[in-house]
mmCIF file as gemmi writes it, N, C-alpha and C atoms, coordinates in Angstrom:
data_model
loop_
_atom_site.group_PDB
_atom_site.id
_atom_site.type_symbol
_atom_site.label_atom_id
_atom_site.label_alt_id
_atom_site.label_comp_id
_atom_site.label_asym_id
_atom_site.label_entity_id
_atom_site.label_seq_id
_atom_site.pdbx_PDB_ins_code
_atom_site.Cartn_x
_atom_site.Cartn_y
_atom_site.Cartn_z
_atom_site.occupancy
_atom_site.B_iso_or_equiv
_atom_site.pdbx_formal_charge
_atom_site.auth_seq_id
_atom_site.auth_asym_id
_atom_site.pdbx_PDB_model_num
ATOM 1 N N . MET Axp A 1 ? 20.784 -40.586 -71.869 1 0 ? 1 A 1
ATOM 2 C CA . MET Axp A 1 ? 21.581 -40.398 -71.568 1 0 ? 1 A 1
ATOM 3 C C . MET Axp A 1 ? 22.182 -39.203 -72.742 1 0 ? 1 A 1
ATOM 4 N N . ILE Axp A 2 ? 22.166 -39.131 -73.938 1 0 ? 2 A 1
ATOM 5 C CA . ILE Axp A 2 ? 22.349 -38.217 -74.776 1 0 ? 2 A 1
ATOM 6 C C . ILE Axp A 2 ? 21.467 -36.825 -74.395 1 0 ? 2 A 1
ATOM 7 N N . ASP Axp A 3 ? 20.264 -37.008 -74.514 1 0 ? 3 A 1
ATOM 8 C CA . ASP Axp A 3 ? 19.38 -35.931 -73.978 1 0 ? 3 A 1
ATOM 9 C C . ASP Axp A 3 ? 19.735 -35.475 -72.768 1 0 ? 3 A 1
ATOM 10 N N . HIS Axp A 4 ? 20.087 -36.37 -71.631 1 0 ? 4 A 1
ATOM 11 C CA . HIS Axp A 4 ? 20.42 -35.716 -70.366 1 0 ? 4 A 1
ATOM 12 C C . HIS Axp A 4 ? 21.514 -34.804 -70.878 1 0 ? 4 A 1
ATOM 13 N N . LEU Axp A 5 ? 22.8 -34.991 -71.077 1 0 ? 5 A 1
ATOM 14 C CA . LEU Axp A 5 ? 23.854 -34.42 -71.521 1 0 ? 5 A 1
ATOM 15 C C . LEU Axp A 5 ? 23.583 -33 -72.517 1 0 ? 5 A 1
ATOM 16 N N . GLU Axp A 6 ? 22.699 -33.154 -73.186 1 0 ? 6 A 1
ATOM 17 C CA . GLU Axp A 6 ? 22.403 -31.616 -73.696 1 0 ? 6 A 1
ATOM 18 C C . GLU Axp A 6 ? 21.731 -30.62 -73.227 1 0 ? 6 A 1
ATOM 19 N N . GLU Axp A 7 ? 20.893 -31.22 -72.195 1 0 ? 7 A 1
ATOM 20 C CA . GLU Axp A 7 ? 20.619 -30.064 -71.472 1 0 ? 7 A 1
ATOM 21 C C . GLU Axp A 7 ? 21.238 -29.876 -70.041 1 0 ? 7 A 1
ATOM 22 N N . SER Axp A 8 ? 21.939 -30.732 -69.29 1 0 ? 8 A 1
ATOM 23 C CA . SER Axp A 8 ? 23.045 -30.695 -68.347 1 0 ? 8 A 1
ATOM 24 C C . SER Axp A 8 ? 24.194 -30.362 -68.697 1 0 ? 8 A 1
ATOM 25 N N . ARG Axp A 9 ? 24.772 -30.754 -69.737 1 0 ? 9 A 1
ATOM 26 C CA . ARG Axp A 9 ? 26.41 -30.493 -70.038 1 0 ? 9 A 1
ATOM 27 C C . ARG Axp A 9 ? 26.793 -30.549 -71.153 1 0 ? 9 A 1
ATOM 28 N N . PRO Axp A 10 ? 26.108 -29.278 -72.144 1 0 ? 10 A 1
ATOM 29 C CA . PRO Axp A 10 ? 26.138 -29.694 -73.62 1 0 ? 10 A 1
ATOM 30 C C . PRO Axp A 10 ? 27.784 -29.303 -73.493 1 0 ? 10 A 1
ATOM 31 N N . GLU Axp A 11 ? 28.379 -28.673 -72.957 1 0 ? 11 A 1
ATOM 32 C CA . GLU Axp A 11 ? 30.214 -28.701 -73.149 1 0 ? 11 A 1
ATOM 33 C C . GLU Axp A 11 ? 30.239 -29.912 -73.47 1 0 ? 11 A 1
ATOM 34 N N . MET Axp A 12 ? 30.348 -31.032 -72.684 1 0 ? 12 A 1
ATOM 35 C CA . MET Axp A 12 ? 31.042 -31.695 -73.327 1 0 ? 12 A 1
ATOM 36 C C . MET Axp A 12 ? 30.774 -32.369 -74.298 1 0 ? 12 A 1
ATOM 37 N N . LEU Axp A 13 ? 29.161 -32.525 -74.81 1 0 ? 13 A 1
ATOM 38 C CA . LEU Axp A 13 ? 28.999 -32.974 -76.418 1 0 ? 13 A 1
ATOM 39 C C . LEU Axp A 13 ? 29.917 -32.29 -77.201 1 0 ? 13 A 1
ATOM 40 N N . GLU Axp A 14 ? 30.083 -30.966 -76.948 1 0 ? 14 A 1
ATOM 41 C CA . GLU Axp A 14 ? 31.057 -30.205 -77.803 1 0 ? 14 A 1
ATOM 42 C C . GLU Axp A 14 ? 32.212 -30.649 -77.8 1 0 ? 14 A 1
ATOM 43 N N . HIS Axp A 15 ? 32.828 -31.097 -76.67 1 0 ? 15 A 1
ATOM 44 C CA . HIS Axp A 15 ? 34.446 -31.428 -76.94 1 0 ? 15 A 1
ATOM 45 C C . HIS Axp A 15 ? 34.683 -32.828 -77.221 1 0 ? 15 A 1
ATOM 46 N N . ALA Axp A 16 ? 33.552 -33.668 -76.911 1 0 ? 16 A 1
ATOM 47 C CA . ALA Axp A 16 ? 33.526 -34.898 -77.439 1 0 ? 16 A 1
ATOM 48 C C . ALA Axp A 16 ? 34.03 -35.432 -78.566 1 0 ? 16 A 1
ATOM 49 N N . GLU Axp A 17 ? 34.977 -36.454 -78.68 1 0 ? 17 A 1
ATOM 50 C CA . GLU Axp A 17 ? 35.491 -36.997 -80.158 1 0 ? 17 A 1
ATOM 51 C C . GLU Axp A 17 ? 34.924 -38.184 -80.344 1 0 ? 17 A 1
ATOM 52 N N . THR Axp A 18 ? 34.705 -39.07 -79.396 1 0 ? 18 A 1
ATOM 53 C CA . THR Axp A 18 ? 34.198 -40.419 -79.31 1 0 ? 18 A 1
ATOM 54 C C . THR Axp A 18 ? 33.071 -40.562 -78.432 1 0 ? 18 A 1
ATOM 55 N N . LEU Axp A 19 ? 32.584 -41.719 -78.564 1 0 ? 19 A 1
ATOM 56 C CA . LEU Axp A 19 ? 31.855 -42.439 -77.386 1 0 ? 19 A 1
ATOM 57 C C . LEU Axp A 19 ? 31.748 -43.931 -77.286 1 0 ? 19 A 1
ATOM 58 N N . ALA Axp A 20 ? 32.534 -44.285 -76.207 1 0 ? 20 A 1
ATOM 59 C CA . ALA Axp A 20 ? 32.882 -45.744 -76.321 1 0 ? 20 A 1
ATOM 60 C C . ALA Axp A 20 ? 31.793 -46.516 -75.378 1 0 ? 20 A 1
ATOM 61 N N . ALA Axp A 21 ? 31.238 -47.458 -75.883 1 0 ? 21 A 1
ATOM 62 C CA . ALA Axp A 21 ? 29.721 -48.195 -75.265 1 0 ? 21 A 1
ATOM 63 C C . ALA Axp A 21 ? 30.073 -49.772 -75.342 1 0 ? 21 A 1
ATOM 64 N N . ASP Axp A 22 ? 29.553 -50.452 -74.699 1 0 ? 22 A 1
ATOM 65 C CA . ASP Axp A 22 ? 29.281 -52.08 -75.049 1 0 ? 22 A 1
ATOM 66 C C . ASP Axp A 22 ? 28.316 -52.242 -76.07 1 0 ? 22 A 1
ATOM 67 N N . LYS Axp A 23 ? 28.208 -53.94 -76.332 1 0 ? 23 A 1
ATOM 68 C CA . LYS Axp A 23 ? 27.044 -53.634 -77.532 1 0 ? 23 A 1
ATOM 69 C C . LYS Axp A 23 ? 25.772 -53.84 -76.973 1 0 ? 23 A 1
ATOM 70 N N . ALA Axp A 24 ? 25.496 -53.319 -76.012 1 0 ? 24 A 1
ATOM 71 C CA . ALA Axp A 24 ? 23.765 -52.893 -75.278 1 0 ? 24 A 1
ATOM 72 C C . ALA Axp A 24 ? 23.42 -51.551 -76.375 1 0 ? 24 A 1
ATOM 73 N N . TYR Axp A 25 ? 24.262 -50.575 -76.524 1 0 ? 25 A 1
ATOM 74 C CA . TYR Axp A 25 ? 23.971 -49.847 -77.42 1 0 ? 25 A 1
ATOM 75 C C . TYR Axp A 25 ? 24.072 -49.644 -78.608 1 0 ? 25 A 1
ATOM 76 N N . ASP Axp A 26 ? 24.19 -50.65 -79.03 1 0 ? 26 A 1
ATOM 77 C CA . ASP Axp A 26 ? 24.317 -50.738 -80.856 1 0 ? 26 A 1
ATOM 78 C C . ASP Axp A 26 ? 23.056 -50.805 -81.07 1 0 ? 26 A 1
ATOM 79 N N . ASP Axp A 27 ? 22.764 -49.354 -81.324 1 0 ? 27 A 1
ATOM 80 C CA . ASP Axp A 27 ? 21.635 -49.017 -81.594 1 0 ? 27 A 1
ATOM 81 C C . ASP Axp A 27 ? 21.627 -47.918 -83.306 1 0 ? 27 A 1
ATOM 82 N N . THR Axp A 28 ? 21.137 -48.182 -84.33 1 0 ? 28 A 1
ATOM 83 C CA . THR Axp A 28 ? 21.241 -47.71 -85.314 1 0 ? 28 A 1
ATOM 84 C C . THR Axp A 28 ? 20.763 -45.772 -84.889 1 0 ? 28 A 1
ATOM 85 N N . LYS Axp A 29 ? 19.84 -45.412 -84.368 1 0 ? 29 A 1
ATOM 86 C CA . LYS Axp A 29 ? 19.269 -44.385 -83.944 1 0 ? 29 A 1
ATOM 87 C C . LYS Axp A 29 ? 20.438 -43.263 -83.103 1 0 ? 29 A 1
ATOM 88 N N . LEU Axp A 30 ? 20.829 -44.134 -82.247 1 0 ? 30 A 1
ATOM 89 C CA . LEU Axp A 30 ? 21.987 -43.657 -81.726 1 0 ? 30 A 1
ATOM 90 C C . LEU Axp A 30 ? 23.096 -43.034 -82.515 1 0 ? 30 A 1
ATOM 91 N N . ILE Axp A 31 ? 23.754 -44.483 -82.789 1 0 ? 31 A 1
ATOM 92 C CA . ILE Axp A 31 ? 24.883 -44.019 -83.684 1 0 ? 31 A 1
ATOM 93 C C . ILE Axp A 31 ? 24.456 -42.7 -84.596 1 0 ? 31 A 1
ATOM 94 N N . ARG Axp A 32 ? 23.767 -42.861 -85.58 1 0 ? 32 A 1
ATOM 95 C CA . ARG Axp A 32 ? 23.172 -41.927 -86.21 1 0 ? 32 A 1
ATOM 96 C C . ARG Axp A 32 ? 23.412 -40.366 -85.774 1 0 ? 32 A 1
ATOM 97 N N . ARG Axp A 33 ? 22.473 -40.453 -84.409 1 0 ? 33 A 1
ATOM 98 C CA . ARG Axp A 33 ? 22.254 -39.027 -83.884 1 0 ? 33 A 1
ATOM 99 C C . ARG Axp A 33 ? 23.599 -38.302 -83.236 1 0 ? 33 A 1
ATOM 100 N N . LEU Axp A 34 ? 24.642 -39.619 -82.648 1 0 ? 34 A 1
ATOM 101 C CA . LEU Axp A 34 ? 26.294 -39.022 -82.187 1 0 ? 34 A 1
ATOM 102 C C . LEU Axp A 34 ? 26.634 -38.412 -83.573 1 0 ? 34 A 1
ATOM 103 N N . TRP Axp A 35 ? 26.607 -39.112 -84.371 1 0 ? 35 A 1
ATOM 104 C CA . TRP Axp A 35 ? 27.501 -38.368 -85.513 1 0 ? 35 A 1
ATOM 105 C C . TRP Axp A 35 ? 26.338 -37.205 -86.072 1 0 ? 35 A 1
ATOM 106 N N . ASP Axp A 36 ? 25.3 -37.219 -86.566 1 0 ? 36 A 1
ATOM 107 C CA . ASP Axp A 36 ? 24.638 -36.477 -87.261 1 0 ? 36 A 1
ATOM 108 C C . ASP Axp A 36 ? 24.526 -35.098 -86.684 1 0 ? 36 A 1
ATOM 109 N N . ASP Axp A 37 ? 24.591 -35.103 -85.388 1 0 ? 37 A 1
ATOM 110 C CA . ASP Axp A 37 ? 23.835 -33.813 -84.469 1 0 ? 37 A 1
ATOM 111 C C . ASP Axp A 37 ? 25.235 -33.337 -83.297 1 0 ? 37 A 1
ATOM 112 N N . HIS Axp A 38 ? 26.305 -34.572 -83.526 1 0 ? 38 A 1
ATOM 113 C CA . HIS Axp A 38 ? 27.392 -33.958 -81.961 1 0 ? 38 A 1
ATOM 114 C C . HIS Axp A 38 ? 28.67 -34.25 -83.179 1 0 ? 38 A 1
ATOM 115 N N . GLN Axp A 39 ? 28.779 -34.71 -84.137 1 0 ? 39 A 1
ATOM 116 C CA . GLN Axp A 39 ? 30.167 -35.282 -84.874 1 0 ? 39 A 1
ATOM 117 C C . GLN Axp A 39 ? 31.046 -36.211 -83.597 1 0 ? 39 A 1
ATOM 118 N N . ILE Axp A 40 ? 30.129 -37.007 -83.182 1 0 ? 40 A 1
ATOM 119 C CA . ILE Axp A 40 ? 31.01 -37.883 -82.343 1 0 ? 40 A 1
ATOM 120 C C . ILE Axp A 40 ? 30.916 -39.218 -82.59 1 0 ? 40 A 1
ATOM 121 N N . LYS Axp A 41 ? 32.483 -39.713 -82.905 1 0 ? 41 A 1
ATOM 122 C CA . LYS Axp A 41 ? 32.465 -40.86 -83.546 1 0 ? 41 A 1
ATOM 123 C C . LYS Axp A 41 ? 32.146 -42.234 -82.374 1 0 ? 41 A 1
ATOM 124 N N . PRO Axp A 42 ? 31.167 -42.908 -82.85 1 0 ? 42 A 1
ATOM 125 C CA . PRO Axp A 42 ? 30.842 -44.143 -81.681 1 0 ? 42 A 1
ATOM 126 C C . PRO Axp A 42 ? 31.762 -45.133 -81.945 1 0 ? 42 A 1
ATOM 127 N N . VAL Axp A 43 ? 32.417 -45.563 -80.61 1 0 ? 43 A 1
ATOM 128 C CA . VAL Axp A 43 ? 32.937 -46.736 -80.576 1 0 ? 43 A 1
ATOM 129 C C . VAL Axp A 43 ? 32.223 -47.821 -79.958 1 0 ? 43 A 1
ATOM 130 N N . ILE Axp A 44 ? 31.336 -48.838 -80.703 1 0 ? 44 A 1
ATOM 131 C CA . ILE Axp A 44 ? 30.606 -49.687 -79.839 1 0 ? 44 A 1
ATOM 132 C C . ILE Axp A 44 ? 30.496 -51.126 -80.653 1 0 ? 44 A 1
ATOM 133 N N . ASP Axp A 45 ? 30.611 -51.971 -79.795 1 0 ? 45 A 1
ATOM 134 C CA . ASP Axp A 45 ? 30.624 -53.454 -80.157 1 0 ? 45 A 1
ATOM 135 C C . ASP Axp A 45 ? 29.299 -53.721 -80.947 1 0 ? 45 A 1
ATOM 136 N N . ILE Axp A 46 ? 29.391 -53.965 -81.958 1 0 ? 46 A 1
ATOM 137 C CA . ILE Axp A 46 ? 27.715 -54.739 -82.422 1 0 ? 46 A 1
ATOM 138 C C . ILE Axp A 46 ? 27.535 -56.213 -82.001 1 0 ? 46 A 1
ATOM 139 N N . ARG Axp A 47 ? 26.1 -56.201 -81.724 1 0 ? 47 A 1
ATOM 140 C CA . ARG Axp A 47 ? 25.4 -57.522 -81.041 1 0 ? 47 A 1
ATOM 141 C C . ARG Axp A 47 ? 25.475 -58.293 -82.496 1 0 ? 47 A 1
ATOM 142 N N . ASN Axp A 48 ? 25.657 -59.965 -81.692 1 0 ? 48 A 1
ATOM 143 C CA . ASN Axp A 48 ? 25.348 -60.858 -83.169 1 0 ? 48 A 1
ATOM 144 C C . ASN Axp A 48 ? 23.6 -60.907 -83.083 1 0 ? 48 A 1
ATOM 145 N N . SER Axp A 49 ? 23.406 -60.26 -84.14 1 0 ? 49 A 1
ATOM 146 C CA . SER Axp A 49 ? 21.859 -60.451 -84.557 1 0 ? 49 A 1
ATOM 147 C C . SER Axp A 49 ? 21.951 -62.022 -85.4 1 0 ? 49 A 1
ATOM 148 N N . TRP Axp A 50 ? 22.436 -62.918 -85.779 1 0 ? 50 A 1
ATOM 149 C CA . TRP Axp A 50 ? 22.348 -64.151 -86.315 1 0 ? 50 A 1
ATOM 150 C C . TRP Axp A 50 ? 21.529 -65.016 -85.483 1 0 ? 50 A 1
ATOM 151 N N . LYS Axp A 51 ? 20.328 -65.393 -85.908 1 0 ? 51 A 1
ATOM 152 C CA . LYS Axp A 51 ? 19.481 -66.685 -84.79 1 0 ? 51 A 1
ATOM 153 C C . LYS Axp A 51 ? 20.092 -67.726 -85.543 1 0 ? 51 A 1
ATOM 154 N N . ASP Axp A 52 ? 20.461 -68.183 -86.246 1 0 ? 52 A 1
ATOM 155 C CA . ASP Axp A 52 ? 20.897 -69.335 -86.531 1 0 ? 52 A 1
ATOM 156 C C . ASP Axp A 52 ? 21.963 -70.551 -85.392 1 0 ? 52 A 1
ATOM 157 N N . GLY Axp A 53 ? 22.803 -69.447 -85.071 1 0 ? 53 A 1
ATOM 158 C CA . GLY Axp A 53 ? 23.813 -69.836 -84.17 1 0 ? 53 A 1
ATOM 159 C C . GLY Axp A 53 ? 25.01 -70.337 -85.08 1 0 ? 53 A 1
ATOM 160 N N . GLU Axp A 54 ? 25.018 -70.017 -86.293 1 0 ? 54 A 1
ATOM 161 C CA . GLU Axp A 54 ? 26.33 -70.63 -87.336 1 0 ? 54 A 1
ATOM 162 C C . GLU Axp A 54 ? 27.177 -69.076 -86.657 1 0 ? 54 A 1
ATOM 163 N N . PRO Axp A 55 ? 28.602 -69.999 -86.728 1 0 ? 55 A 1
ATOM 164 C CA . PRO Axp A 55 ? 29.662 -68.769 -86.618 1 0 ? 55 A 1
ATOM 165 C C . PRO Axp A 55 ? 30.194 -67.847 -87.549 1 0 ? 55 A 1
ATOM 166 N N . THR Axp A 56 ? 30.258 -68.916 -88.528 1 0 ? 56 A 1
ATOM 167 C CA . THR Axp A 56 ? 30.525 -68.365 -90.047 1 0 ? 56 A 1
ATOM 168 C C . THR Axp A 56 ? 29.112 -68.774 -91.429 1 0 ? 56 A 1
ATOM 169 N N . ARG Axp A 57 ? 29.145 -67.633 -91.772 1 0 ? 57 A 1
ATOM 170 C CA . ARG Axp A 57 ? 28.441 -68.062 -93.257 1 0 ? 57 A 1
ATOM 171 C C . ARG Axp A 57 ? 29.093 -67.986 -94.637 1 0 ? 57 A 1
ATOM 172 N N . SER Axp A 58 ? 28.833 -68.526 -95.282 1 0 ? 58 A 1
ATOM 173 C CA . SER Axp A 58 ? 29.311 -68.628 -96.925 1 0 ? 58 A 1
ATOM 174 C C . SER Axp A 58 ? 29.154 -67.412 -97.641 1 0 ? 58 A 1
ATOM 175 N N . PHE Axp A 59 ? 30.369 -66.866 -98.272 1 0 ? 59 A 1
ATOM 176 C CA . PHE Axp A 59 ? 30.028 -65.933 -98.983 1 0 ? 59 A 1
ATOM 177 C C . PHE Axp A 59 ? 29.868 -66.193 -100.418 1 0 ? 59 A 1
ATOM 178 N N . THR Axp A 60 ? 28.352 -65.523 -100.972 1 0 ? 60 A 1
ATOM 179 C CA . THR Axp A 60 ? 27.796 -66.492 -102.532 1 0 ? 60 A 1
ATOM 180 C C . THR Axp A 60 ? 28.465 -66.167 -103.449 1 0 ? 60 A 1
ATOM 181 N N . LYS Axp A 61 ? 29.494 -65.676 -103.463 1 0 ? 61 A 1
ATOM 182 C CA . LYS Axp A 61 ? 30.619 -65.128 -104.804 1 0 ? 61 A 1
ATOM 183 C C . LYS Axp A 61 ? 31.574 -65.965 -104.818 1 0 ? 61 A 1
ATOM 184 N N . TRP Axp A 62 ? 32.193 -66.407 -104.022 1 0 ? 62 A 1
ATOM 185 C CA . TRP Axp A 62 ? 33.391 -67.358 -103.703 1 0 ? 62 A 1
ATOM 186 C C . TRP Axp A 62 ? 33.102 -68.625 -102.878 1 0 ? 62 A 1
ATOM 187 N N . GLU Axp A 63 ? 33.228 -69.94 -103.412 1 0 ? 63 A 1
ATOM 188 C CA . GLU Axp A 63 ? 33.222 -70.954 -102.814 1 0 ? 63 A 1
ATOM 189 C C . GLU Axp A 63 ? 33.877 -71.187 -100.918 1 0 ? 63 A 1
ATOM 190 N N . ASN Axp A 64 ? 35.26 -70.513 -101.595 1 0 ? 64 A 1
ATOM 191 C CA . ASN Axp A 64 ? 36.15 -70.799 -100.337 1 0 ? 64 A 1
ATOM 192 C C . ASN Axp A 64 ? 36.272 -69.485 -99.445 1 0 ? 64 A 1
ATOM 193 N N . VAL Axp A 65 ? 35.471 -68.783 -99.313 1 0 ? 65 A 1
ATOM 194 C CA . VAL Axp A 65 ? 35.512 -67.462 -98.371 1 0 ? 65 A 1
ATOM 195 C C . VAL Axp A 65 ? 34.009 -67.352 -97.572 1 0 ? 65 A 1
ATOM 196 N N . VAL Axp A 66 ? 33.908 -67.429 -96.134 1 0 ? 66 A 1
ATOM 197 C CA . VAL Axp A 66 ? 33.262 -67.329 -95.584 1 0 ? 66 A 1
ATOM 198 C C . VAL Axp A 66 ? 33.238 -65.853 -94.64 1 0 ? 66 A 1
ATOM 199 N N . TYR Axp A 67 ? 32.562 -65.328 -93.693 1 0 ? 67 A 1
ATOM 200 C CA . TYR Axp A 67 ? 32.711 -64.254 -93.129 1 0 ? 67 A 1
ATOM 201 C C . TYR Axp A 67 ? 31.75 -64.253 -91.605 1 0 ? 67 A 1
ATOM 202 N N . THR Axp A 68 ? 32.102 -63.783 -90.337 1 0 ? 68 A 1
ATOM 203 C CA . THR Axp A 68 ? 31.622 -63.802 -89.515 1 0 ? 68 A 1
ATOM 204 C C . THR Axp A 68 ? 30.221 -62.733 -89.139 1 0 ? 68 A 1
ATOM 205 N N . TYR Axp A 69 ? 29.901 -62.423 -88.345 1 0 ? 69 A 1
ATOM 206 C CA . TYR Axp A 69 ? 28.822 -61.621 -88.109 1 0 ? 69 A 1
ATOM 207 C C . TYR Axp A 69 ? 28.884 -60.216 -87.912 1 0 ? 69 A 1
ATOM 208 N N . LYS Axp A 70 ? 30.458 -60.268 -87.472 1 0 ? 70 A 1
ATOM 209 C CA . LYS Axp A 70 ? 31.477 -58.658 -87.608 1 0 ? 70 A 1
ATOM 210 C C . LYS Axp A 70 ? 31.922 -58.489 -88.747 1 0 ? 70 A 1
ATOM 211 N N . GLY Axp A 71 ? 31.302 -59.05 -89.78 1 0 ? 71 A 1
ATOM 212 C CA . GLY Axp A 71 ? 32.159 -58.758 -91.378 1 0 ? 71 A 1
ATOM 213 C C . GLY Axp A 71 ? 33.489 -59.257 -91.376 1 0 ? 71 A 1
ATOM 214 N N . LYS Axp A 72 ? 34.501 -60.042 -90.572 1 0 ? 72 A 1
ATOM 215 C CA . LYS Axp A 72 ? 35.538 -60.53 -90.627 1 0 ? 72 A 1
ATOM 216 C C . LYS Axp A 72 ? 35.556 -61.666 -91.73 1 0 ? 72 A 1
ATOM 217 N N . SER Axp A 73 ? 36.127 -61.727 -92.46 1 0 ? 73 A 1
ATOM 218 C CA . SER Axp A 73 ? 36.421 -62.531 -93.716 1 0 ? 73 A 1
ATOM 219 C C . SER Axp A 73 ? 37.274 -63.706 -93.762 1 0 ? 73 A 1
ATOM 220 N N . ILE Axp A 74 ? 37.348 -64.639 -93.931 1 0 ? 74 A 1
ATOM 221 C CA . ILE Axp A 74 ? 38.005 -66.122 -93.708 1 0 ? 74 A 1
ATOM 222 C C . ILE Axp A 74 ? 38.076 -66.615 -95.035 1 0 ? 74 A 1
ATOM 223 N N . VAL Axp A 75 ? 39.025 -66.474 -95.735 1 0 ? 75 A 1
ATOM 224 C CA . VAL Axp A 75 ? 39.656 -67.441 -97.085 1 0 ? 75 A 1
ATOM 225 C C . VAL Axp A 75 ? 40.633 -68.524 -97.058 1 0 ? 75 A 1
ATOM 226 N N . SER Axp A 76 ? 39.766 -69.73 -96.894 1 0 ? 76 A 1
ATOM 227 C CA . SER Axp A 76 ? 40.402 -70.674 -96.894 1 0 ? 76 A 1
ATOM 228 C C . SER Axp A 76 ? 41.706 -71.225 -98.576 1 0 ? 76 A 1
ATOM 229 N N . ALA Axp A 77 ? 42.358 -71.989 -98.244 1 0 ? 77 A 1
ATOM 230 C CA . ALA Axp A 77 ? 43.266 -72.253 -99.405 1 0 ? 77 A 1
ATOM 231 C C . ALA Axp A 77 ? 42.366 -73.624 -99.878 1 0 ? 77 A 1
ATOM 232 N N . ARG Axp A 78 ? 42.423 -73.311 -101.397 1 0 ? 78 A 1
ATOM 233 C CA . ARG Axp A 78 ? 41.729 -74.527 -102.002 1 0 ? 78 A 1
ATOM 234 C C . ARG Axp A 78 ? 42.805 -75.433 -102.855 1 0 ? 78 A 1
């Protein structure tokens, strides 16, 4: 998609500030290329790459803190 725009509509890439896409486009190469080559901020949901199916994982430094695959931390009262 970016290759096609570079060839056919480069002005779109020059004026774009963000690119919104679903998590199917969560790819490090694409994200780096958007920013490094065009200074376009990617707005892309991340894929859940946790294979174990757990909704949260424990944060090793504190017993009462867990986090989700998206990085949200949850602190429980003790």
